[in-house]
C-alpha positions, 0 to 999 in steps of 0.5 A: 720234629716239631709238635704238630698233628700228623695226618694222612694227607698225601702230596707227591707220594709223601705223608705231610703234616696238615698243620705245617705242611712239612714232609715229616715222613717220606712214604713211597706208595706202591700202587695196588695194581702192582700187587694185583699183577702179582696175584694174577701171575699165578692165578690166571683168568682161567683159575680165578674161579678159585676165589670164594667171593660171589660174582657180585662182590667181585664186580663191586670190588672191581676184581681188586684182589688185595682189598680182601686178601691183604687187609689194612689195619690201624697202627697202635702208636700213630693215630689216623694211619693205616698199614697194609698187611702183606701176608696174603691169606684167605679171610676166615669165615664167621664160624672160624672167627667164633671158634678162635674167640673160644678160650682154649687154655694156656699152652707154653710154646717153648716147653709144653711140659712146663710145671704147674707153677708156670701154668698157674702164673700164666693163668693169673696173667691171663686173668688180670692183664687180659680180662680173661674168663673167671674160669681161669682162676679155677685153673690157676688154683688147681695148678698152684695147689701142687704140694711139691712147690714151696719156693719164693715164686710159688708163695708170690703166685699164691698171694697173687691168686688170693689177692685176685680172689680177695681172700685177705685171710689167706694172704695174712696167714701166709704173710705171718711167716714173711719178713718185708726186708727179705723180699724184693718183689714190690707187687708181693709187698703191695698185695700183702699190705692191701690185705692188712689194710682191708683187715684194718690192721693199718700198722702192718699195712704201712710196713708192707706198703712202705716196702713196696714204695722202697722197691718201686718208688716210681710206681704211683699205685704204691705211693697212692695206697700209702697216702690213702692209708695215712688219710684213713689214720688221720696222719695229716702231715704224712698223708699230705706229703705222700699224696703231693709227692705222687702228684708231683710225679704225675699231676694228672691222677684222679685217684691221688686228687680224690685222696687229697680231696678226702684229706681236706674233707676230713678237716672240714675244708670243703671248698678245697675238697670240692676243688680237688674232686672237680679236678679228678672228675675232669680227668676221669668223668666216670671216677665213682669215688670222686663223684660220691665224695663230692655228692656227700659234701654237697649233702652236708652243705644242703645242696641236695638237688645237685647231689642227687644229679651226681648220684644219679650219674653214678648209678648210670655208671654202675647200677650196683654201687651200694653207696650211691643207693644209700645216699639216694635213699637219704635224699628221699623226702 
């Protein structure tokens, strides 16, 4: 298939491309009346008063059953395309929808009596991957406290929990008994490295970051963390090599570009730094770190009006950003 934009222009019962007008996908269209006839074969006119919709609403819809009971939805992978849900259902009431949104707890459908470790890891996944309620972290803590669990999976889950709670001290305490080369979990190694980095123990942070990169070389989060560590420790050669390797794998990374800009800034190479910050901001206009770093360089170069505009932008994105507040105070006459 040539690269062109697919859209829903229907011609002769086929989905055609509005750019090249070729029928890339042939789609047979089933008319809505066919579905309505199926509905009416059971729900005879005498029984149609079972529908809960008001007479006015039914009249507006021209008694089109499928419009309400077989709703359309968007697709995840094809833009501007809708599909019809062929599961006929009674639309939920507003009250029912509200109840469905309430967090009901984690339930394992294939093993309702699963052990605490499984429940704890489920709560962690819910919290981290689905932006779950913060109360989920309390539930995870409760399940992972079970004394009978002391295996590698339990340690991994505990460190994951402490990482989400930003409890670096607990991670470091547990990591003292672990050996990087004996572990094969890249995220576990990364989280331990992060705790050491936050605690300014850069030598141990490097050991754990490198192990994470070794286990998952294509994970650019790990590579960028290692590059940022080298920037922090002024190891220019390693920092540049690591960051450029990450950008070689994916040039469109605002974080890696910001790290590279910061490396240039620390060497007083402000033109190069601004260049990389601008590239990062072009990719992600709301990336606070790139905006802050650029504003700091502008202040150094006495371009205070431009810096103030950037810092004001950061405050619009995140009114609680402490660095933006501090720099804005410095700009006051």
